C-alpha positions, 0 to 999 in steps of 0.5 A: 543508533538505529533509530537515529539513522531511521529519523535521519532517513525518514525525517523528523515528525511533523505536527498537524499544524504543518499539514498545509506546508506539505502541499505543492504548487503547480510546478512541483505538483505537475512533475510529481503527479504527471510523471507516470503519463510523461514517462510512458513515452519511453515505452508506449511507442516501443510496445506498439512496434513490438506488435506491428513490426514482427508481422508487417515489417516496414509497414509499421512505420506507416501505421505507428504515427496514425495510431499515435495520432488517435491516442493523442486525440484521446489524450486531449479529450481526457485532459479537457474532461478531467479539468472539468472533473477537478472543477466539479470535485475539488476534494479529490478521489477522481473516478471513485468519487465521481462514479460513486456520486453519480452512478452508485456505490457499486460503480464507485467500487469498480472504479476504485478497484480498477485504479488500485490495480492500475497503481500497483501495475504503474509501479511495477511497469515503470520500475521494470522499464527503468531497469531495462533502460539501465542495461540498454545504456550499458550493453557492454555489461550483459550481467545487468540484464540478469540482475534486473529483478534485484535492481527493480526491487532496490528502486522500489525500496528507495521510492518507498523511503522517499515517499515516507518523507512526505509529499513536500520532500518527495515532490522535490526528490522526484520532480526534477527527473521528470522535467529533466526527461522532458527537456532531454526528449524534446532535445532528442526530437529537435536534434533528430528532425534537424539531423534527418532533414539536413541530410546528416543522418548516416543510417547507423543502426544498432539492430539490423532489419530482420526478415518479415512477413510481406504486408500484402499476405495479410488479410484485411481482418488480420490487419485490423486486429493487429492495429487494434492490438498496437493501439491497446499497447500504445494506450499505456501513454495515457495511464496516469492522466487520472492522477491529478484529479485524485490528488487535488487536495495535495495542491496549495489553495486554490487547489482545483485551479492549480490542478486545472493548470497542471492538466494543461502542462501535462497535456502539452508535455505528453503531446510533444514527447509522445508524438515526437518519439512516434515520428522519429521511429518512422523517419529513422526506421527504429527496430524493437529489440530486447537488449536495447530500447527504442529510446536508446536506439534513437539517441544513438542514431541522433547523438552517437556515443556522445554525452547527450546519448548518456543524458537521454539514457540517464534521464529516461532511466530515472524518470521511468523509475520515478514515474511510479511516484505518481502511484505512491502519491495517489494510491495512499490518498485514494485509499484513505478516502475509500477507508473513510467510506469503510470499504478498506482497512481503516489503517489506510486512513491514518497519517504517518509521522510526515503527515502522509498515509504511510500504511498505503505507501508500504502496502503499495510497495509490497504488492508492486514488489510481488509483481516484479518477482512473479513476472521477473521484471519483464516489461513486455509481460507486465504491459498486457495487464496495464491499461485495462484497469485505468481505462475502466476507471476513465470510462466510469469517470466520464460516464459519471460526469455526463450524468453529473451535467444532466443532473445540474444543468448549469451554464454551458452544461451542453458542451461539457456533457458532450465532451464527457460523453465523447470521452466515455464512448472512446474510453469504453471502446478502448476498454473492449479493445484492450480486453479482447486483444490482450485477454490471452496475453495476461489481461484476463488476470486483471479481469479476475482481480478487479471483481475479487478486490470489489468482493473484498471491499464489500466484505470489509464494509459489511464487517464495519457496518456489523461492528458499528451496529453492535456498538451503537447506542441511539442518542435517545437511549443515552439518558436512560443508561445508569453508570452506578452499577457495581460489578462483583469481581471474582479474580483468578490468578494463573501462576507457575510458581510463588515469587515476588511477582506473584505476591504482588499480583495477589495483593493487587487482586485483594484490592479488587475483590475478596474473592481471589483464587490462584490457579496452577496447572500440573503437567506431571504428577508431583510437580506441584508439591513444591508450590503447595509447600511454599503456599502453606508458608504464605499463610493466606486464605486465598485458595490454590487450585491445582489441575492436572494436565495429562497432555501437558496443556496449560491453557485448556485446563484454565479455560475449562475451569473458568467455564465450569461451576467449580470456582466460587463465582456467583451468577452475574459476577465479572471474572477477572483473570489477572496475569502477572508479567515481568518486564526486563530492561533489554528487549532482547532478554525477553526472548529468553523467557516464555512471555506466555501471559500474552498467549493466555490473554489471546486465548481468553479473547473468545470468552465473554464476561471475562476481563484480563488484566496484565500486571507488569513487574519490572526487573532492573539490572541491579537485581532490585525487583519493584512493583506496586509498592513491593520491593524485594532484593533477591539474595545471591543464593535464595533460601529453599522455600522462600518466596524470593526464589524466582527460579520459576518465572510465573505464568506459562500459558499459550493461547490464541486471539479473540475479544477481551477487555485488557487492563494494563496496571503500571508498576509506578502505582502508589501503594493502596 
C-alpha cells in the first residue's frame, strides 16, 4: 500500500527512450527556469527600502528608482551576455563550464561552488519570502507568523516531491504560478499608475510614517555607503539570470536557440515588473514593515480589500515558494556535470526513476531546510548571504566569455567581447559592493563557505584520481594478463551453533575447497561444550576451532585468528570467510535477530586477500527451511543434540567497514 502510494505521488518509472520527451519548450522552460529572477521582484524593492527608509526617510523615494534603474541596466547587459554564452556553450553548465574552459579548472570550481551556494540560498530565501506573503495576506491571524518555519519546511518538501516527478511534470506544476504572478503584478502596476494619475488614490496606508533622521544631517560619504548597501540588496532581483544557461540541455532541440528566446522573455518580464514596482513605491510612499510586505501594501492601496488584493497575494505567495524551483531544476543538472568531472560524488550524476537527478534534488532539499531552521525563516537575515555567490559566478562567466572571444576571434567578436567585458567589470564591482556592505550582516559566512566547498571538491577529485590510478590497467598490458591462474582456497566458517543453516554452509564450503574450518568464539567458560558434543555427532573431518574471549568480543578473536599462523592455510592461499545468514520473509522480523554476519563482513573490509561470501538461507512461514538443496522440516520439539535444533541462530559477529570482495550465493542454486 505504501509503495503504491509512493508510485502515485512520484509517477511511474520512465525508460531511457523517453528522455527527449522530458524536455520543455520556450513557454514552459522560461516559467520554470526564470521563476527565481521574476519572483525576486516581490522582495528586492522591499529590501532596498529596508536599507534606506530607517535612515533617510522620505528621501528613499528619490533614490529607489535610481538604484532600480542601475539594476535594470545590469540586467540588460547580463541578458545579452548570457544569450551569447548559450550560443557558445549549448551543452549547459553555465558559469562552471565557461570559467573552466577559458580561465582554468580552479576558476571553474569557484564558479561551481558559488552557484551551489546561490541555489541553496535561492530555495531558502524564496520559500521564506513566500511564507512571509502568507501571513501578510492574513494579518488577522498572527499565529501564522510564529508558524513560518514549519510552513516553509512543508513548502520545500512539496517542491521536492514535485521535482522528483521529472522536468516535464514540474514545468507544468510550477510554470503556471510564474505567469499568473507576472500578469497580477502587471495589473497591479497598470491599475496603480492609472489610479494615481487620475486622482483616485485616497492615501489609505496600512503603516504610518515613522519619525526618521533628517536627510541633511547625513554626510556625503554615509549617503554613498547607504546607497551602495541598498543597491546590493536590490541586486537580489538579478539572482536566477544564470539558470537558463545552466539548463540549456533541458530545452527541446534546437536547445540553444530556445534558450536564447527564453532570455528575451526573462529580460522583458523582470524589466517591467521590477521597474514598475519600484516606481509604485515612489509614488505611493510605501513604508517597509515586518508584518506586511511592500507588495501587500501596494495591493491594498490600489485594490483595497477586493478580490484583486487576494489574487496579488495568492500569486505572490505561490511564485515566491515556487521560485525555488529554478534551483531544483538547475542544481541537479549543474552537479551532474561537476560529478562527471569527478569533483562531486558520482551519485549526483545518476538519473532517477523519472529521468532526472534525484540525488541532487534530495541534497538541495536537505541543505535548504537546514538554512530555514537556522535562520528561523527570516528573509531579512537570509538576504545578506544571497547575492555574493551568484555575482561571483556572473563575474567569472563574463570574464570567461571575454577570453573566449579573444581566443576565437569569430565574426563580430569585438562587439561581443565589449558586451562581456562590460558585464565582467560591472559584476566584479557589484561583488565588492555586496561583500563590503553586507560583510558584517552575514556575507562573511558565504565568503568562508565557498572556499570550503572548493576544498571539498578538490579532495573528492583527488580521491577519484587515486582510485582510478590504482585500478587502471594500461591497454598494452591487457594482452599480457593470464586468467588461467588458480587460487587455493582456505575456507573459514564462523558459527554460533550447529543447525541446518550451518550444515548447508559446510556443504557449500566443501565444494570450494578441501581446506575448511569452522570457527566459534566462546564468551564464557564451558559455553562451547554443547557445540562440541553436537559437532562429534556430525561425524566430519572438518575441524572446529574454539577460541575464548575474556571480554566477550567475537570479531576481534576471529580477525586475530585469520591474521595468525594457527590455521592451516599456506602462503598464497586465498582465505574465504563464509558467512551463513538466514533470511525471513517479513522484513520487520529481521529486527528480532542479530544479523551480525553483515557486521563481520564490514569488519573484514580492511583485511587484504580475504574473500567474504554471504550464503543466504531462507526460512518461510511454514517452518520449511530450504537452501542449496538441503531441506529439513523442524519438528515441533527439537530433539536434544539434533542438528535441527535452531535455538541458536548462527553467526554473532559485529564489525566495521572497509575493502572486501563480497560474493552472494543464492538459495536457488542447484545441488552440486
